[in-house]
N, C-alpha and C positions, 0 to 999 in steps of 0.2 A: 957267641952261640951261632952255629950254622943254621941256615934256614932249611937245609936238606935233612935235618934230623938232630935229635938231641943226644949227642955222643960225647959231650965234654966230660961226663963223669958217670959212673955207675949208680950214683945216688939219684933216686927218683926226684928229690927236691930240686936238684940241679937241672932236671929236664923241663922244669916249669919256667917259662919266660917271665920277665918282669913286665910290669905295666908300661914302663917307658919304652921297652923294646916293641911291644905290640902297638903302642900309640904312634910309632913311626911307620907303620905298615898300612898300605891301603887294604881294604876300604875304611879301616878305623881312622886313619889320618884324615881322609876326606869327610868322614862322619863328624869328626871333631870340629870341622868348619861349619857344618850344617846345624849341629846342636852344640851345647856347651861342652868344653873339654872335661869339666867335672862330671858331666853325665856319662861320657864315654869311659872315663877312668873308673867311676863307680860301677859301671856295668862290667868292665873287665875284672875288677876286684871281686864282684859277686859271682861272676862266672868261674873264676879260678879257685875260689875258696874250697869247694868240695874236692877238687883235684889235689890241693895242698894237703887236705886232711887224709885223703886216700894215699898220697905219696908217703906221708909220714907213718902211716899205720899198716896198710895192706897191699898197696899196688906195686908189683915188681916192674911192670911196664905201664906206660901211659898211652892212650889211644890217639896220640897226635902224630901226624906225618910230617908237617912242616909248620914253621911260624906263619907263613902266608895263608895256609889253609885254616889255621886256628884263628887268624885275624878275620878272615871272611866269615867263619862260623860265629864268632862273637858279635860281629857287626850285625848279622842277621838276627842273632838272639836279642840284642839290644833293641832293634827295630821291631821285634815281635813277628818276624817273617816265618812263623811256624803254623800258619793257618789258624791263628787264634783271634777271636773276638773282632773288634771294630777295625776299620781301615786306619792306616797310619796317618797321623796328623802331628805336625810340630808347630807349636805356637810361640808367642813372643817370649816365653820363659826360657827357650832353648832346650826344653825337655820334650822327649818323644811322648806324644799323647795317643789318642785312640784308645786301645784296650788298656793302656796304662794311665789314662787320665785320672782315675780315682787314686792312684798312687801319688802322683804329683811330684814336684821338686822338693828336695829336702832343705830345711832351713839352714842358712849359712852358719848360724850359731851352733847348730848340732855338728856340722862338719868341723868347725873350728875347735869345739870342745873335745870332740872325738879324737882329732889329730893331736891335740895337746896331751891327752891322756894316753894315747896309743904309741905315738912316735913311729912304730912299725908294727907289723902283724903279730909279733910275739910278746909284746909288752904285757898285754892282758893275760896271756897264758901263764905268765910267771906268777900270777896271783891265783893260788889254788882255789880260792873261794869266790872268784869274780863271777863265774856263771851262776853260782848259788845266790849271790847277792842280788843279781838282776832278777832271778826268779822270785826271790823273797820280796823285792820291791813290787813286782807284778801282783803278788798275793796281797800285800798291804794295801795296794790301790784298789783292788777289786773285791776283796773278801774271800778269794779262792783259797782252798787248802793247799794247792800245789800248782806249779806251772812249768812248762817246758817250751823252749823256743827253737823252731826249726828254720831251715834255710829260706823257705817261702811257703805260701799257702798250699801249693801243689804237693810239696813234700809232706806237710802236716796232714792233708786230706788223704794222701796215699796210705800213711800209717794208720790213720783213724779207720778207713774203710777196710784195710787188711785185718785189723783187730776186730771190727764189728762183724765181718763176714763169718767169724767163728760162732756167732750167736744168731738168734732169730732177730734180724734187724729189718726195719721197714722204713720206706720213704714215701711220702704222699705222692699220689699220681701226678698232681699238678707241678711237682718239682722235678719230674723226670725229663730234664732237657739239658741244654748246654748252658754253662755259667757264662757271665760276662767276660771272664778271662780265659775262655776256651776249653774248659773241662767238660767233655761230653759225658754226663752222668750215666745215662743208660748203658753206654758202651763200657764205661769204667766199672759199673756194678756187675756187668756181665763177666768182665775179666776177673774180678775178685771172687765171683760166684758165691753168693751167700746173703746178698742184700735184696730185699723184695719190695715190689710196689704194693701200695695199699690205697684203697679208695675206689669208689665206683665211678667217679667223675672228677673233673678238674676243680669242682667246687669243694672247698675244704670244710668238712663237717667234723668238729672236734669229738662229738659223741661217737661218730662212726669210727674215728681213729682209735678212741679208747676201747670201744667194744671189740675192735679187730685184734688188739694185742693185750687186752686186760687179762690178768691171771697167768700170763706167761713170763718166763725169764727172758723178756725181750727188750729190745732197744728201739727207740724212734730216732731216726736221723733226720733232722729238720734243717732246711736251708732258708735263711732270711730272704725276703723278696729282693734285697739289694744284690743278691747273687745273680739276678737275671735281668736281661734287657727285654724291651718290648712290652706290649699291653698286657700280656699274660701275667706279668709280675704283679700287677695291681690287684689281682684277685687273691693274693696270698696275704693272710692277716698278719699283723705285727707279731713278732716272736714272743713278746710279753704275754699276749693273749693265749698263745699256745701253751706257754709254761704255766699260766694261771689255770688253764683247763686241765692240765696233767698233774697239778700239785696233789700229792698224796697217792698217785697211781703207782703200781708196782714197776711199770716199765721205766727204764732209764731214758732220759732225754739228752741227746747229743746235738748241739746246735752250731751251725756255721753262720756267724753274724754278718757275713758279707763285708761291706765297707765301714761298718760301725767301729767305734773306738773303744777304749777301756772304760771311760767314765762318761756320764751324761753331761751334755752342755746344751746351749741354745739350739745348735744345729740338730742334735739328736731329737730334741723336743719338737722342733718345727716339722721335721720329716717323719716323726714317729719311728725313730730308729731305736733299736735295743742295744745298749752298751753291754760290755762284758760284766760290769759290776751289777747292772740290773738283772742280767741273765742268771748270774750266780745267786743273787738274792731271791730270785723267783723260783729257784730250785733246779736249774740246769745241772746235770751231772758233769758235763764237759762243754766248754764253749771255745770256738775257734775264731780268732780275729787276725786281721792282717796288720803288720807293723806300719805299713804305709797308709793309704786311704785316709780316713779322718783322723788317724793318730798322727800322721805327718812324719813318721820315722822311716827306718830302712824297710825294704820289702821283704819281711820275714813272716813266718806263720807262728802265732802265739796260741798255745793250747793251755787252757787252765780249767780248774774245776776241783772235783773231789780227789783226795789223796790216792785212794785205791785205784781209780781209773787212770790217773796220770802215771802212776807207778807201772801199770800194765803196759802203757805205751812206751815208757822209758826203757823197759827191759826187752822190747822187741829187737830182733836181730839187727835190723837196719837203722834203728833209732840213733845210735851213736854217730853214724856216718851222715845222717840227714839233719843233725842239729846245726844251728847257726854257728858261724865262726866267730872268732874274737873280734874282728873288725865290725861285724854286724852288731855284736853285743854292746860295744862301747858307744856306737851310734844310738842304739835303742835306749841305753841308760840315759844319755843326754836328752833324748826326746821325752822320756818318762819324767825327768826332773822338771822339764817345762810344764808338763801337765800337772805335776805335783805342786808346783809353785802357785798355780792358779792366776798368775799375773800376765795379763794381755796375751793369753794363749792364742786367740784367734788372729791377733796381729803378728805373732811370732812364727806361726806355722803357715807356709805359703798357700796350701790348698784351702785351709779354713779361711784365710784372708780373702781369697777369690770368692768363695761361697758367701761370705758374710758382708761383702761390699754392698752398700746401699744403692738402690736404684737411682737416687739423686746424684750420687757420685758417678755412676755410669753415664747418666744424662750429661753431666758437666764435661766429662772426658770425651764423650762422643761428639758433643757440640764443638769442643775446642779442636779436636782432630779434624773435623770437617772444615772448620774455618781455616786452619793452617794448610790444608791440602787444596784449597780452591785455586791457588796460584800455580798448581802443577800442570805443566803442558801434557803430562801423561794421562790426565784425568779429564774426561768430558763432562761427567755428571756425578754428583755426590748426593746420596739420599740416606736418611737415617730411619730405622724402623724398630718398633718394639716387638720383641719375640719372647716366647716361653721356651727356653732351651731345655734339653734333657741331657746335660753333660755327664750325669751320674746314672748308674744302673738303678733298677727298681722302679722305673717310672717317675723318679723324682724330678720335678719341674722347677726351674729357676727363672725368674724374669730377667731379661737381659736387653741390651741395646746393641744393635749392629750398625756399622757404617759400611754402606755398599758403594763401591767405587766402579763406575763404568769407564773403562779405559779407552783412550784415544788410540788411533792406529799406531802412533809412535809408542804409546804406553804398552800396547799388546806385545810389542817387540822387546821393550826394555824392562818392564816391571818384573816379569817372571824370572829373568836372569838375576836381577837385583835381590829379589826375595830368596831365590835358591841359594845364593852365596852369602846371605845374611845369617849369622849365627843364631839370631832370634827371629825365626820366620814368623811373619805376622798373619799371613793368610790362612784362614781355616778352610776355605774352599774357593775355588776359582773356576769359572766356566763361562764360555761365550763372552770373553772380554770383561768379566766382572771379578773383583776381589772383594771378599766379605771379611770384615774385621768384627769379631764378636768380642766386645769390650770386657765381658766378664772373664774371659779366659786370658786376658793380657794384664800384666802388672803395670801400675802407673809409671814406674821408672822406665818402662819400655816405650812409652808413648812418643817421646821426642825422637827416639831412634827409628821408630816406624816412619815418622814424618820425614826424617832425613833420607830414608831409603826410597821414599815415594816421590821425591823431588828430583828433577834433572840436575839441579845445581845444589850445592851445600847451603843450607839456611840454618840459622840458629834461632831457636825459640826459647827464650828464658821463661822460667816459671811454670813450665808444664807439669813437672813433678810436684813442685811445692803447692800449686793451686789445686791439683787433683788428687793428692796423696791422702787427703783426709777421707775418712769413711762417713 
């Protein structure tokens, strides 16, 4: 395929490059050395899916000018360089973090199971009822009457707000801001023209909300506090309390559950998060959850709730083009089976594993890392500190341990280059000759690799993973 244009065939499908072709082009090739190759491949796959669907159904021409231009665009998309959310950070998992931290890396067993089932992009599509079976599984796990899966949260929210704009729909004043993943709600609502602010102040008064829309054929669009960063998110009550207050009201409640998952677990209880199952049981008409985040699956947007409401979304003009592709669905199904089994779920899903790691485990690993790094000529001083990190939106705080490395003059010259070329970058921040390792954001299996990169010469430390892998 020529990089100057896609002229091999008049078929739109033949104009779409393969993952392997794009992986050989900069900056994607360079990005694969900076993060894991699987992350880049998964990003390319997710990026291309809507174009594959368009090519098969409606698109006579595709908006690509060259392979190189497409590679640059996808690289920026994977890194989130669209003015969205938090600054870019890459930690020892080899996954791009920052605004994507709540998504986290996907479990290896999900990738393996999905590959075994899929083989290629078109295997699942040969099963006419595959999409319906995934939707049915979502309903069984949550008690919802119907469900639909979209490419991502943004696509799901776009359709939801386009639909709600045709009704009297209200959003609490305190939630009229930008979400953690970069959606500017006031600007978005202005564009769809039909969703209104309600409330006299940022303090949420349920009685005031009910009085403002009671007796009308209205909808309340509610955003869980985990949709937002910053101290303002802490004043938003849990979604379960909102649904309890509106139980029996005439107004419909459509809720975006932020980073929450399908079913409640210890993490949801600890941080007062509302799962999709809880929201449905409490009377939500429609609930939106992300397939990543605390679910640990692909980055898709799952909308579930009452049959009539889901049917209205399904029949919207853009719905068919914004639904998740086959590759996403097989990964989602594998993730749902893990949750459904109830067996070692926190251990099997990477982000839940990081969140649930005990502080004793973090202490042990931080101490061991510090001991191993004392012989490095690149490091003048090592200190450990206790911190309350907020790696998740919604003001959720997690106790953590950090190892702070004060670099020598030689280290200031050498360490940045070593970390930059390391596929699993360990530094979460570095300034004025310091490297900070936040142990909660690093998997135990990466500890020995970090040590190896921070020593001038190769050293082998046995037992690092086996001694610190226990929770």
